[in-house]
N, C-alpha and C positions, 0 to 999 in steps of 0.2 A: 270280131277280130279278127280273124282269119279266110275275110274276103275282102279286097285291097279299098279300099274309099269310105268303108262300114266304119264307122265305128257309137258306141257308146261313155255316158252318163251314166250313174245310178248317184241319187236322190236320197238324202230323209228329207223332205219338211220339213223345219221346224214349230210351225201353227199352222193348223186345223191337224190331218191326216199325217199321224205320222210313220207312217207303214213304206219301208221300198221303193222308192218310184228309179222306172228308168228309161234313158229314151235311145231313140235306134236312131242316127243319121247316116248318111250317105249323100254322096257326092254323086249327083246325075248323068255323069258325065263318062264315070267308070258301070255306075250301076242303077243301069235305063227303062228303069220307075218311076211312078210317080207316087208317093206317098198315101195320097190316094187311092190309089190305085193299086197299091198295095195289099193297102187292108182293106180293101171292096175284098179281091181278090180270098186275101186270111180269112174274109170272116162270111164266104160264096165258099172255100174248102171241108171235109171234113178229114178231120170234126171241124168245125166252126170256131173259128176265133177274131174274137176282138179284139184290137186298138184303135186307141186312140190316134188322133194322128197327136205331133209333137206340141208339146207345151215352150219350149224354148225353141222354136223358130220351126225346116222341114224336117220331116222323116217322121216316128210313130212314138207312143207314150205307153206305159203300162204302170199298173201299182200292184204289186206282189197282193193284196191282204185274203185274196178274195180265193184264191186260187189252193186248186188242190195236191199234193204232194204228188209228183211225179208227172203236172203240168206245166212245170217249167220246162221240161226234159222236147216236151209236145211243142209246145210253143215255137222253141229255137230249135228244134229240126223241121218243124215244116218254112217259119222264120227267112233262116239261113236257107232254104234246098228253093223259095219263089226268089232274093235276091241275087244267087250263084247262081239262075235259070238267066238272067238279064243284068248279070254283067258282064264285061265289053271283055 
């Protein structure tokens, strides 16, 4: 929420996977990187971070059920750095 144009939404699906999920979206006029390019750069980084293309529209999504303690902070740091690097 500290990057202008970026928003997040937490959901808990009622069917199938009952685990928290997060949608990360942004205004590409304010953050000039496509979700596809962002996902590719995160996957190619160190550590490799794999986020899915947004399920509810353009953006990225993740589900927390496979995370180990502390990995949420690593993902947040790398994703925020990537989006800040492309912010207007």
